[in-house]
N, C-alpha and C positions, 0 to 999 in steps of 0.2 A: 566709251560706253554710251548707249542710246540715251540714258538719263542725262548725262552731262551735255550731250548735243541738244537734247530737248530743252534743258534749262537755259542754255545759251541762245537757242533759237526763239524762245518764248519768254524772254526776260520780263518784258512789260506785263504780259498776261499773268505770269506767275506772281509778280509783286502785287498786281491789282487784286488777284484772288486772295492772296495772303492778307492784305489790308482788310478786305471785306470780311474774311473769316474772323479776324481779330475784332472787328467792330461788332459782329454778331455775338462773339464770345463775351465781349464786354457787356453787351446788352442783356444776354441771358443771365449774367451774374446777379442781376437785380430780381430775377424771377426764380432763383434757386430756393428750394426748401432748405431752411437752415435749422439745425438741431444740435444738441450737445453730443449725441451718439448716432451712429448709423441707424437707418430705419430698418431694424431687424425684428422680425417676429420670433421670439423665443419659443421653442417647442414645449410650452408649459401652459397649463390651464389651472386656475384656482376656483374651487367651488366652495361657497360658504352656505352652510345650512343652519338656519336659526330656528330653534324649537322651544321658544319661551324660556322657562327657568328649570328645565329638567336637570337632574343631577348628572354629572359627567358620565357615571357608569351606565345610566340609562341612555344617554346620548350615544355612547359607544355602541351599545347593543341595538338600539332602536333606530338610530339615524346613520351613524358612520359606517357600520358594518354592511347594511343593505346597499348603501351607495358604493362602497368599495367593491363589493362582489359584482355589482352591475357594471361599474366602470372598468374593472379588470379585464372584462371580455372585449373591450374595444381594441382593434388591431393597432399595433405600434406603441402601446404603453410600455415605457421603459422603467418607470418608478412611480409608485403611488404612496403618498405620505399623508397622514391625517394628524391633525392637532385637535384635541377634543377638550372643551371646557364646559362649564356649567351652562347649558342652554344653547350651545353652538358647537359646530364642527367645521374645521377648515381643511379641505382636501386639496393637495397639490399633486397634479398629474403631469409627469414629465414624459414626453414622447421622444422618439429618435429624431436626431437632427435631419432636416430635409422633409419632415412630415408636412403635408398640407394642413395647416392649422385651422383653416376655415372648415374643411371637411371633418377634422378631428373634433372641433367644437360642436358641430352638428351631431356627430355620433355620440359624444358624451352627453349632450343635452337630451338626445333621444333615450339613452340609458337612464338618465336621471328621471325622466318622465315615467319610464317603466317602473322605476323603484318607488315612485311617490305613493303608491298604494300601500307599501309596507311602512311608510313613515308616519309619525304622529300627525294628527290633523293640525292644520294651521302652520305646518313647517314651511318656511320660506327658503327657497334654494336659488342662489345666484351663481352664474357661471361667467367667468371673465378670462379673456386671453391676455397673456402677459407680454407687453412690449413697452418700449420707453415712453410711449404716449399715455400710459396708465398713470404716470406720476406727474404732478403739477409742474408747470414751467414758471408760474408766478404765484406768489402768496400775498394776499391783501388783507390788512387788518382794519377792522372797523370798531371804533370805540367812542364813547361819549361820556361827558361829565353830567349830562342832564337826562339822558334817556335810560330806561331800564333795559335789562338784558333781553326781555321778551320784545320790547320795542325795537331794539337793535336787530334781533333775529328777523322780525317782520320787515324791517327796512332792507336788510340784506337779501331776504328771500323773495320779496314781492317787488322791490324796486331795482336793486343793484344787479341781482342775478339775471333777470331777463335782459337787461340792457347789455351787460357784459357777455352774455351768451350769444348775442347777435353780432358781436365783433367778428369779422371774417377770420376764419382759421381756428376759432374757439370751438372745441367739441362740447364742453360743459363747464359750468362753474359750480363748484361743490362748497356748500356752506357748512362750516364746523363751528360749534359753540353756540352761545346764547341760550335762551329759554323759549321753548315752543308754547305759545298761548293755548289755553283751553278753559272751558267753563267747568268748574268743580261743583258737583252736587253732593254735599255731605249729608248722609242720612242719619237721623237719630235712631239708634236701635230700639230704645225704649218706646218712642212714639210709634215706630213700625210695629212693635209687639202689641201695643195698645189697640191698634186698628187691624191686627192680624194680617200685616203686610210683610213682605220680604223684598230684598234688593231686586230680584228678578221682576217683581211687579212694577217697580219704578222704571226699570230698563224697558219693559214692554210698553209701558204707558208713553214714555218718551219716543220710542221707535214708532208707535202706531199713531200718535197725535201730531208730532212735528213732521208732517208730510204735505206734499203738494202732488195731487194726482189728476191727470187728464182723464176726463170721463166721456168726452164726445165732442161733436161739432154741431153748432146751431146756425141756421140761416135766419137772420133777423134784419128786416129792412134792407134787403139787398146786400147784406154783408155777412160773411161767415165768421162766427165767433167760436173760439176754442173754449169749451166748458171745463172748468177746473173745480176741484174740491180741495180747499186748503185749510190746514190747521197750523201753518208754518209760524214758528216763533222766531223773532229776530232780536229780542231783547231778553234780559234776565227777568224783567217784570212779567213778560208773557210766559216764560217758563214757570214762574211761580204759580200762575193760574191754570196750568195744565191739570186736568182731572186724572186722578189715580184710581179711585174706587168710590163706591157709594156704600155708606153704612147708615142704616135706619133712615134712608131718604136724604141723608146729608152727603154732599159731594166732598170727598177728601182731595184736596189739591196738593200738587208737588211741594209747594212752599210751606204747607202746614206740617210736613214731616221732615223737611230738609232745610239746609242752609245753602243757598246758591250764590256763588261769587266768581269773579274773574280770577283765574289762577294760571299756573304754568304746569307743564308735564313734569313728572319726577325727574330730578337732575341726575344724569348718569355720566356727564362729562363736564369738564371745566377747561376753558381755553383762554389763554392770556397772550398778550403781545407786549414785549418790553415791560413786563410786570403788571400791566393793567388788564383786567378781565375784558375780553374782546370777542368779537365774532370774526372768524377768518373765512375768506373766500379763496379757494384754490382753483386756479385756472388751468384746465387741461386742454392741450391743443389737439387738432385733428392730425392724423398720420402724415399727410402731405403738406402740412402748413409750415410756414417760415416762422420759427420761434421769435426771431428779432422783430419781424413785422407784426406778429400777433401781440407781443408785449407792447410795442409802440402803439398799436390800435387800442389796447386796453387802457394804457396810460392816458391816451388822448380822451377817452370816454371818462376816465376818472377826473381829469381836469375839469370837464364840464359838469360832472356830478357834484363835485365839491361845492359848486356855487348854489346848488339847490338843497344841500343837506341842512338838517335842523341845527340851530346854534349850539356850539360846543361839541359837535360831532367831527371826528377826524378820520381820514382815510390815510393809511400808510402802507408801505411795501416792506414785508419782512423776508421775502426771498425772491430773487430775480435771476433766473437761469440765463437770460439774454446777456447779462453783464459778462459772464464767463465766456460766452460765445463771441461777444464783441471784442473782448481782450484776446481771444484765440485768433480771431481774424486779423486783428492788429499785429499780433505776434508773427503770423505767417507773412503779412505784408512786410514787416521789419526784416524777417528772415530772408525773404526774396531780395529786398533792397541790399541787405548786408552781403548776402551771397553774390549778388550781381556786382556789387562794389569790389568785393575781394577778387572776383573773377577778372574784372577789368584790370586790377592791379597786377595780377599774375600775367595776363596777356601782354600788358605794357612791358613788364620786366623781361619777358621772353622774346617778344616780337619787336618791341621798340618802335611800333608804328601805330598811330592813333586810328587811322582808317581801318586797318586790319582788326584792331581791338574792338571798334564799334560794330563792324560787320559781324564779328563773333558774338559780342555781348547782346546784340539785338535779338538773338535767337531766344533768350530767356523770357522776356515779356511776351513775345509772339507765341512761344510754346505754351505758356501759362494761359493766355487768352483762348487759344484754340482748344486747349485741354478742357477749359470750362464748358465750351460748346459741346464737346463730345461727352463729357460727364453728364450734362443735362439730357442729351439724347439717350444715354445709357440708364437714365433713371436714378443716378446717384444724387446724394444730398451733400450740402456743405456741413461738415461736422468735424470733431476733433481728429478723426482718423484720416479723412480725405484732405483736410487742410494740412495735417502733418505730412501726408504724402507729397504735397506740393512743396513744403519746406524741405523735405528730404531730397526731392528731385532737382532743386535749384542748381546744385553743383554737378548733377549727372546729365541733365538735358543739354548742357552745353558741350559735352564731350565730343559728340560727332561733329559739331560745327568747328570745334578746335582742330580736330584731325584734318578736316577739309581745308580750312583756311591756312593752317600751318604748312600743309603740303603745297598749296598754291603759292604761298609765300616763299617756300624753298625753291620752287621752279622759277619764280620771277627773279630771285637772286641769282639763279644760274644763267639768266639772260633770255629766257623764253618770252615771247610776246604774251600779252595779257590773256587773250582768248585761248591761245594754245596752252598756256600754263594752267588755266582753269580746266580745260578739257583733259589734259594729261593727268593733272593731279586728281581730279574727280574720278576719272576712269581707273587710275591706279589704286585708289584707296577705297572704292565703292564696295568691292566684294568683302574684304576683311571687316569693313565698317558695318556692313549689313549683318554678317555672321556674328560679330562681337556684340552688336545690339540685341540680336535674336537670342544669344545665350543669356543675356540679362532678363529678357522677357520670358523665355521658357522656364526660368527658375520659378516664376510666379504661377505657372499652370498647376502644379500639384497642390497649391494652397486651396484650391477648390475642394480638396479632400479633407481639409482640416475641419473638425467639428468643434462644438462647444463655443465658449465665449471667445476664445482666440480666433477661431475661424470666422465667427460672426463679425468681429471688429476688424481684424487685420486683413481679411479678404478685401474689404472696402479700400484699405490702404494700398494693397497690392494691385487692385484693378486700376485705381487712379494713377499709380506710378507707372503701370504698364502703358496706359493711354499716353501719359506724358512722354515716355521714352519712344514710343512709336511715332508720335507727332514730331519729336526732335529729330528722329532719323529721317522722316520724310522731308523736313525742312532742310536738314543737312545735305540731302541729295538733290534738292531742287532750289530752295531759296538761297542757301549759302553760295553755291556757284554763281547764281544770278547776281547776288550782291557783290561778290568778288569781281565779276566781269564788269559791273557798273561802277564800282568805287575804288578798287585797288589800283595803285600806280605801278608802272614798270620800274624794276629796281636794278637795272643793269649796272654792274660795277659796284653795287653796295654790298656790304658784308652780310652774309646770311645769319650770323650769330653775333651777339655782343661779345666784347673781349672777356667779360666775366664768364659767360656761358662756354666760350672756347676753352677756357681753363678747366671748367667742370667737365667738358666733353673729353679733353685729353686725359684728365685724371681718371675718368670712368674707363677709358680705353686701356690705360695702364693696369688698372685694377682687374679688368676683365681678362686681359692677356695673362696676368700673373695667376689668376684663379684657374684659367684653363690649363696652365702648366701643372697645377697642384690638384687637379680635379679628382684624381684617384682617391685621395684621402679626405679632401675638403667636403665632398658631397655627403659621405656617411657621417662625418663629424657634425656638419650643420643639421642633418636629419636627426641625429641623436640629441643634440642640444635643443632643437626646436621641440621635439617630442617630450623630452624631459621637462623643459620649461612649461609646456602646455599642461602637463600633468601636475607640476608643482603649483602653478598659479591657479589652475582650474579647480583643484581640490580645496583651495582656500577661499573660493568664492561662496558668498551667501546665495541662497536661492529663494525665489518667491513665485507668485503667480502673475497677476497683472501689476504693472507699475503703480505705485502710489502717486497721487497728485495733490498738490496743495491748491485746491480751487477756492480757498478762502471761506469755507463753510463746513460744518460737521453736524452730525445728528447725535444727540445724547439720549439714548433709550434708558428707561428706568423702571424699576419694580419696587414698590413699597411692600411692607410686610403683608403676608396673606390676610385677607379679611379687613384690611385697613379701610375705614370709611372714606368717602370722597372728600369730606371736609378735612379729615386728619391728613390725608394725602396732600391736599392743597396747602395745609399749614407747613408741612415738611418741605414741599417743593418750593415754597416761597423763599426758603433759606438758600436753595440752589440758585434761584433767580437773583438773590443778593450777591452770591459769588460771581455769577456771570456779569452782573451790573458793575462790579468793582474790578473786573478783569479788563485792563486797558485796551486790549486788542479787539474786544467784542463790540461790534457796531450795533447789532440788533438781534433779537431772538423772539421766538414764539414757543408756546408750550401747550401741549395737548395732554389732558388727563382723562383716561377712559376711552380714548380713541387715538389713532396714529395716522401719520401720513401713509398713503398707500391702501392696499386692499387686504385687511387683516381682521381677525376677530380679537377683541381686547377685553380685559377685565377693568373694573373701576380703579384698581391700584396700579395700573400700567399706563404707559404713554411715552411721549418723547418731546425733546426740545429740538428745534431747528435753529442753529446758531450761525450767524453771519459775521465774519471778521472784517475789520477795517482794511481798506486797500492801502497801498504805499508801503513804506518801511515798517516792519513789525517782526515779531518773533515767528519762527517756523510754526506751522499749525500743530506739529507734534509736541512742541514745547508748551504751547497753550493748553492742549488737551491734558498733558501730564500735570500741569499746575492745577487745572480745574478738578481733575480726578483726585489729586492729593487733598485739596481743600474739602471736597465732598466727603471723602473718607474720614477726615478729621472733624468736620463740623456737623455732618448729617449722617451719623452712623446708622446702619440698619437698612439703608436703601441700596439695592443692587443697581449699578450703572454700567453702561456699555457705550463706548465712543466709537464712531465710525464716520468716515468722511462721506459726503453726500453721494458722489458718483460710485464709490465703492459699495455703499449701501444699496444704491439703485441696481448696480450690476449683480450684486449678490442676491437681491430679491428676485430679479428677473431670471437668474440662472438656477435659483433654488439651492445655492450654496453660500449663504450670507456670511458665515464665520470662517476666519482663517484656520482655526483649530476646531475640529469636531470629531469626537469619538462616539460612534453609535454603539450602544449596548442593546442587545436583543435577548429577550427571554419571555416567558409566559407569566411569571409571578411579578405583579406590579410592585409589591412591597420589596421584593428582592432587588428589582431593578432600581428602585429609589434608594435603597441602602447602598447598593454598589455604586450608583452615580454620585452620591454624597461623599462616600469614602474616596472615590477616584478623583473627584474635584479637589478635595483637601490635599491629596497626594500630589497631583499635578500642578497645583497652585505654587508649589515650591520650585518649579522649573524656571530658570532664569529666562526672562523675556516674555513670560506669560502675564497677561493682564485681563481684568474683567472676567475671571473664571466663573462659570455657572455649572451647577450640577445637573441641570435639566429638570430638576424637581420644581414644578410650578404649582403651588397650592392655591386653591380658591378659598373664599372666606368660610367661616364656620356656619353650620346649619342648625336651625331650631326645628326639630322634627316632631310632628304630632302623629304618634303611632296609633292608628285607629284600632279599637277593640271591635272585631267583627261581630261578636255576640251582642254587645251593647248597641252597636249601630243597627244590627238586624232587628232587635226589639223595638227600636224607634222607627223602623221602616225605612232606614237610610242605607245607602251603600257608600263605600269610600269615595267613589266618584261624585256622589251627591254632596258629600261633606266638603270635598276638595273644591268643588265648583262654588259653593256658597262662601267658603273662606276666601277663595281667590277674588270673588266679587267684592268682599268686604275690604281686603287689603290692597290688592292691585287695582280693583275697580274694573269697570268695563266702559268703553266708549259706546254709549247707547245711541247717540245721534250726533248730528252736526248742526251748528247754528250758523246761518248765513249772515255775515256782517260785512256789508259793502260788497266788494268783489272777491271776498275770501270766506272760507268755511273754517269754523272753530269747533273742535271736538267738545262734546259734553260727556264728562266722566262721572259715573255714579259710584260712590263707595262710602266707607265709614269715615268719621272725622279722624284727624291725625292723632289725637290723644288716645284713641282706641286701637291704633295700629302701629304704635311706635315702640312698644316694649313687649316682653314676654307675657306680662299680666294681661294686657289688652288682647294679645294673640289667643291666650287660653280662654278669655271671657267672650270671644266671638260667639254670638248667638246663632244656632243652627235651627232652622224651621223644619219640623217634621211634617210628613204628609197629613197628619191629623190636626195640624195647626198649632202644635205646642212649640215652645222655644227652649232649647237646651244649649248650655255653654259647651264649647268645643272640649274643654278640659274634662267634661263628664263622659265624653265619648272616646277620648284618646289620651294617651300618656305623652307628656311633653318631655323632650330630652334634647340637650345641647350636644351636637356632634361636631368633632373637629373637621376642618375643611378637607375636602378630598383633593387629590393631585390631578393636574392636567394630564390627560392620557395622550401619548403619541404613538402612532402606528406607522409602519412602513412595509409596503408589500404584504399587507394583511397580517403583520406580526407586531406585537408590542415592542416599542423601542424607546430608549432613553438617550438623549443626545447631550453629552458633556461638551461644552463649548468654551472658547476663550478668544480674546484678541491678542495682538502682539504689541510689545513695547520694547524698543531698543535692540531687537534681534530679528534676523530674517526667518522666514517660514521654514526653510529646509533644516536649519540647525535646531530650531525649537522642536520640530517633528522628530528629528533623530533622537533627541533627549526623551521625548514623550514615548517613542517606540521602545526605547531601552527600558523606560520605567514600566511600560505595559508588560514587557517580557520578563521583568524581574520578579513579578508576583502574579501567579495565576488567578484568574477570576473565579468566582464561585461556580459550582457545577450548575449547568443550565443557562449560563450567561455567556454569550459570545460578543465579540466586538469587531468593528471595522473602522479604520481611519478614513474619515471622509472630509467634508468641507472643502475649502479652497485647496487644501493639500491634494485631495483626490482629483480635483479639476486640474491642478498643476501637473500631476503625474501623467494624466491622460493627454494633456496638451503637449508635454515634453515628448512622450512616445510618438504622438502624431506628427510633431514637427521633425523628429528624427527620421521618420519614414519619408516625409516630404523632402528632407535634405538629400536622402539617398536617391530618391526618384529624380530630383532636380539635377544631381550630378550625372545620372544616366542620360537625361535629356540634353544636357549641355555637351556631353561627350558625343552624342549623336550629331548635334549641330556642327561640332568641330570636325568630325570625320567627313561630313559633306564639304566643309570648307577646304580642308587640307588634302582630301582624297588619299589619305594615308593615316597610319596609326601613330607615327613617331611624334609629331607635334602635339596631337591630342593627349597622348600618354604623358608627355613631358609636362604639359599644363596641368593635367589631372594630378600628377604627383606633387606639384607645387601647392595644390589646394589645401591639403592638410596642414602645411606649414603656416597658412594664414590663420589657423586656429590659435597658434601661439600668440599672434597679435591680438586676437579677440580676448583670450584669457588675460594677457598682460594689461590690456586697456581697461577691462572690467575691474581687475585687481587694483590697479593704480588709482582709479577713481572711486573705489569702494562701491561699485555698482553691482547689484545682485544679478544672478543668472535667472531670467524670467522669460515670459513669452515674448516680450519685446526684444530683449537681447538675442534670444534664439532666432527671432525673425531677422535680425541683423546678420546673423551668421548665414542664414539661408540666402539673403540678398547678396552677401559677399561672394557667393559662388559665381554669380554672373559677372560681378564687377571685376573680380580677380582675373577671370578668364579673358575679359575684354583686353586687358593690357597684354596678356600672353599671346593672344591672336595677332595683335598689331605687330609684336616683336617677331614672332616666329613666321608669320606670313612673309615678312620682308626677308628673313633668313632663308626660307624655302625658295623665294624668288631669286635671291642672289646665288644660291647653290645651283639653281637650274641654269644659270649663266656661266657655270664652270668653276665657281669658287669652291674651295674646300669647306667642310663644315665649320672649322675654326674661323676662317676668314669671313665666312657668310654670317656667322653670329656677331662678329665684331662690326661688320658693315651694318648689319641690322640694328645693333645697339647704337651706332653713331647716328643713323637716320631716324630712329624711333625714340631716342632718349628724350628729345624735347617734347613731342606730343604726349608721351607717357607721363612725363613730369607735369606738364601743363594740365592734362585731364585729371591726374591724381590730386594735384594741389587744389584745383577748382572744386573737385568732389569733396575733399577734406574740409576746405574752408566753408563750403556751402552747408556742411553739417555742424559747424562750430556753434551757431546759435542754439541748435537743439541739444548738442552735447553739454552746453553750459546750463541748460534748463531755463533759458531766458524766455520770459513771457508765459502767459496762461496756456495751459494744455501741453506745454513742451515736455513736461515730465513723462507723458505717455510714450513719447518717441525718444526720450533721452537715452535709455539703455540701448536702443537700436542704433542710435547715432554713435555712441561710444564704442559699441562692438564693431561697427563698420570702419570708424576712424582707426581703431587699433589694428584690425585685420588688414585694412587697405594699406596702411603705412608699412607694416612688416612685409606684406605680400608683394608690394612694389619693389622693395629691396630684393626679395627672393626672386621675383620675376626678372629683374634686370641683371642679376648676378648668377643665381643658381640655375635658372631656366636655360640659359645658353650652355652651361656646363653639362646639364643633363641631356640636352638636345644633342650635343656633340657625342656624348657617351653612347646614347641610343643609336645615333646614325652610324657610328663606327662599329658598334655591336652588330647592327643589321648588315653592314657591308661585310664584316667578318663571317657572319653566318651564311651569306650568299656565296662567298668564296669557298667556304668549307663544303657547301652543298654541291658546288661545281666540281 
């Protein structure tokens, strides 16, 4: 073949180019973007609309519904979901996979702007695209024994944040916690009444006096001066002297009717790190940045910053995503080394020649380095999926080189000269090797049709593995013959096989001849047994969605009782902190109350813990979670908790299906939905394997409502809006101006003293100024009433919806959902309420259906490649009929290892199509060649078995042993690919036996049947 001649004629040039490509590949490795997950933009937008403190029902009608109606008209919207709380609405907009999200974001933003005229004034709307870079890669805690929380906030905001934000690759640094400084102007209502003043008068005086205005330019003594008029105040003393009004020729100053002091904004959040109140800085990377490099750069800056911090101030790390990435990279390195070492052992055992072994094993590092180069050119990143692909490919990329070297080795043993042996062997094996590798590659082509999370993540794996296999094929056709010609020695007179392998070969020949004599009944018996075994073991497998992974960290979400104050929530949560502190596996933790990691709306009684476990030997993360859950239920009753691992939480939030179990209830009556959700949650909580069950009913705190009497208000010359504005000024206050202090501005807030706004009596006694200058208490114009808290409202596709959700504990997703489905069918829901099984179960079902379509398409593509190779249907049909028998090995392997059937293991079954076919092509190509030389089909398959047994066993063993580290789940990130590795190992082991024994039998039967049909037709 020309390629073989080309390789021999350009030996030095080929080796030189290969070395250069390896060096470039090694160099590009240092410039790779490194992240925890593939750089995938999920087809999802989140819109948060904040509308002050409006009740949830008003937010639904006045904020959420106008936005929903506007956004629903955007092309490509697949699902629109709203979560409505007091004062805020969170809209999740899911698009079809493949949508250009930059365009989608622009269209949604345009529709949001169109709807702004229908929204309440001062409504703030934020639109964010969801991708892995939305979530922090590094969490930094700042705490001090000497500084106050407002000083810590200022230190983090004005010193640390700008410095860390300039680190290359950092998109932004987000500050959480602390207290925001402000100047508090507390007005005495009695003094205001005495001077016939109101809060708006104070606010206007501050806004009009604390100003600097440019009024012109003046030329004086050959210089141009800017003319300014300034009443700027920079100190509290200057604020005290600001004039408010004049009464009887006397100037009333701000200080004469108010008390002015340095203060902080009202606390709505509490943040701690390892039990101490802290300020947290979350570092978010840019999309194309290297996570490891970014973290290293930030840590370098932190080292310098620590030297300039005030005494007693500490900087710590409470979450570091680069640790998992570093461990994953180390795991891949170890997997490559282990796989290469095992491959060397296999080659030595079968060939017994060190030179041949090294020539073959050298393909592994060369393939990996050149694959890095091509990955960089294709825009791929180093992440858990692409690194996992390299670990999976360790045993596969060497297959073609094994076939070439083994064939050269055999020709040398037969006495051929080295160059002749190389040319004959390469020419003889090139065609079947190319087609067998292409069958593996074309299997991955339909994966581009897979949508959802499975497609987003496993496509990166498939593309990387495809690149590696094509590189290995090119190396096997060019570099392997060159290395053989340069380094292998002539072996005239030496044995082709070891004595041990000679015995194996003779045993295989006897088995094959015996089976050929019994093929009439042996084939159907094996088919029935394999089919029955597949059904038996397959029906006993658990099912899931994405594989779970112990990344050494988890998120603990919590909700205290509705209306619980921030201080009381903090007191309760300190008990959970004590539980975490006394758990031996916990290394560190951070807690957010009133806010969360990520992009969400939250209430003061909600939040989360980010818990990092110690590395090294420890209990499994599930055991730790189970213990912490039990202690919280026992020691801190009344708090709803939910445990989820960090990556699972991240993927769920990105995909919009965060819960494994989710039952969506639809209806128009909110009260009916709440009652149905509560009853259903109580019923389903009894299902074995269900944990952290939630009814979907999220109540906000109680309300103290002042119901204005319109007649009384009208007599006083007031409207409800006038009254509400004055009461809001008294209680919330208004930021009237900003005080410039150094290089920063501090807000100045005007309102009543805390004693007059901390209870119902003070609320009712709030003085309302009438247009005639009289002062009337609020209780004279309105009736005060305590109203229970309203529930959070959830809508999906413009319908009211209640989501009953749960986590899993000790059981797989499929079996739990079967029990839940049975429970749902056992008792009908109330009239007007319908349900849908959603969450990760819905994603699982969609992914399974999608992957089965991919499997069918892959089989058709593989069959087409084989028809081109064999130029007949006999061999392709033979191999195709062997494929279903490989599923027996998949089911058996998963059942033995107690591995669930999920997206990863199904991906292994898809990969298996190409791998199984590869061995069949090598075997039957030789049989077809032998038959063309005049041998009968029986003798042809026996000869093919003798010549192809060694390369088939060698390639199979190297592939299997290369997958062993992943199948054992060794190293960080290996759990994602573990089900895939187990499926491939089980299927490849059984399919190899079927290929070596049953494929020859089936081939002979089909050949004889074809010959008989030809004779009959004649």
